[in-house]
N, C-alpha and C positions, 0 to 999 in steps of 0.2 A: 678548673673545669674548662673544657674546650669551648671556644667561642662559637655560638650558634647564630644562624641568621634569624631575622625577626619572625619568620614563619614557624621555625622550630621552637624558638623561645616562647612564642605565644601558646604553644601546645602544653607547656609545662604547667603544673599546678602551682599557682602563685598565691601565697597567703599574704605575703608582704614583699614589697619591692624595696631593695636598698637604694637609697638616693631618690626615691619617688619617680622612677622612670617608667611610668605607666604608658607613656606615649609610644614607646618601642613595642610594648606588648600589644597595644591597641592596633598599631600599624601592622604587626604580624597577623593578628586575627583578621583584620580587614583584607589583607592579601589572601589569606586562606578562603575567606568568603568570596572574594572576587574569582579565585581559581575555581571554586565549586560552581559559581554562577556561570562561568564560561563553559564548563563541562556540561551543565544542564542545557545551555543554549545549543551546544554542539549536538547533543543527543536529540534535541527537539528538531533541529534542522535536518538531521538524518531521518527522523520519522516523517517529516514533511516531504522529503524527497521520495521515501518509500510509498507514501500515500499517492503522490503524483504518478509514480511508476505504475502502481496497481490500478489506478483509475484509468490510465492510458491503455493498459492491457485489457481492462474490462470493456472499454469503449470499442477497441479493435475487435474483440471477440463478439460483441453485440452486433457490430456491422457484418461480420462474417456469418453469424447465426441468422441474421435477417435475410441474407442472400441465400442461405441454405433452405430457409423456410419457403421463400419464394420459388426456388427450384423444385422443392418437394411438392408444392401446390401445383406447379406446372406439370410435373410428371403424373400426379394423381389425375389431373384433367385429361392428359393424353391417354392414360389407362382407361378411364371411363369412356372416352371417345372410341377407343379401339374395341372395348367390350360391346358398346352399342352397335358398332359396325359389324361385329361378329354375330350378334343376335339378329340383326337385320338380314345378314347373309344366310343364316340358318332358316329364317322364316321364309325367305324367297325360295330357297332350295326345297323346303317342305311343301310349300304351296305349288311349286312347279311339278312336283311328283304326284300330286293328287289328281 
């Protein structure tokens, strides 16, 4: 049988170990557990970075939207002011013709 490293050897189904070398199997399984844990941590860090990015985008858009709401309110005020001025001009014109 070809020589396997401890990770690969720990994957094999072991019913009995010749010479009682359970330490090698245990070391391989611990290495596989450590590899899996590092992979989970890597994915978790990637998710944290994504959350920070989306939160930053959200806050930027909220600021932009706040500016647009203020601009819209200002424009509505200007429209109301112009309508009132137009109504006043019509009233004056109608009153002058009477």
